[in-house]
N, C-alpha and C positions, 0 to 999 in steps of 0.2 A: 822279435824273436817269434817263431812258431809255437805252437802249443806244445809239442813235443819236446821240443828245445827248451822251454821253459820247465816241464816236468824233469827231464832229466837233468839241468844242472840243479833244480830245487831238491831232487834225491841225493845228488851227489855231495850238496851241501850239507843235507840232513846227517849224512852218513859220516862226517868228519865233526862232529859235534859231540862233546864227550857224552857218554852215559846214552846216548840215541840209539832207539831199538826200533827194528822195523816190525811191524806186524800186520795182519789183515782180519782185524775182527768183524769187518762188514762182508768178508766174501774177497773172492780172488780180484774183484775188478777195482777194489780201493786198495792202495798202499797207506799205510798210517804210520807214521812215525812219533814215537812218544819219549817222554823224557821224566825219570820217575813214576810212571805207570799215567802219565797225562799226555794228552796229545798237543803237537805242535804244528804239524804238516799233513795234511790229506793230500792224494793224488789220485785222479779217476780220469774218465771220460765222461762227458757229458753230452749228449746229441751227438756226438762225434766229434767234439770238442776236447782237446786234452786241457785239463784244470787243475790249479793247486789252490789248495784253501789254509790259510794261515791265520794265526791270531795277532792282534794287533790294538794299539791303542785307540779307543773310538774317536779321538780327534785326527789321527793319522789316516786312519780307515775315510773319514769324511774327505779329507784332502786327497788322498790317493783316487777317491771313488770320481771327486771332482775333476782332477786332473788326468785321469786315463780312463776311456770308455771301456777298456778290457777289463778293469777292475769292477767287481760287484759286492754286494754285501754276501756274507759266508753263506754256501750253499748248504742247507740242512743245518746250519749253526746258528748259533745267538750273531743277530746282524749289527751290533753294535760292535762287538768283539773280533770278529773274523772276518775276513775278507775271502774273495774268490778271484783268482787272476788267470785270464785265457791268454793266448798267444795273440800279439799285436805288436807291428813295428816299433810301437813305442815304449815297447817293455823291453827294457835294457838287463843283460846278465847282470850288472851290478845292483839293479833294483832287485832283481830276483834273490840273490844271495843276502842282500840285505833285510829282504823280507822275511826269509828263512831264518837268519841268525835273530832278528829282534822277536820273533813268535816263541823261538827257543828260549831266548832269555826272559822273556815275560812268563813263560809257564815255568820256568826255572826259579825265578825268583818268590813264586807263588808256592814252591814246594816245601815241607818241612825241611829242614836243615838237615838232618839225618838222611834224607834222600835226596837231597842234591849234588850230583857228581861235581868234583872240584873242578874248575873252569881255569884255563890257560891264560896267562896273564894279556893277550889281545883281548879276550872276551871278558876280562874282569873290567879292564877299560872300558869297553863299550857298555858294560852292566852300569857302569858308574859308582863304584864302590866296592866294597869286601864283600863278593859272592864267592871267595873261595870255601867260605865256612861250611 
């Protein structure tokens, strides 16, 4: 997938998640998706490359960076917990969707219960537990 397709798919995926809000707190060049006031997806263009940045588990980020040259430490974010993804032939639609959903679930799990949107059953299963409360 090229970078524009990666961004478009990431944005569509984020828009379908419960309680996801699109903001532009860093200006018009940055689309930022949040849940419960916390960022889970950033999209922008970096030196003419369309990129996305998502939260991930440190071990997953390490594996993804080793496997995909288009995956790098998070641009302007904590390098252990965030990754940036550029377009590349090895980046699949399934990977992009999985990365966005996993980022959302990580942020969702860290929210106080009162700020967590209710999750549909398929996301509760992915979250591995009772994330509905």
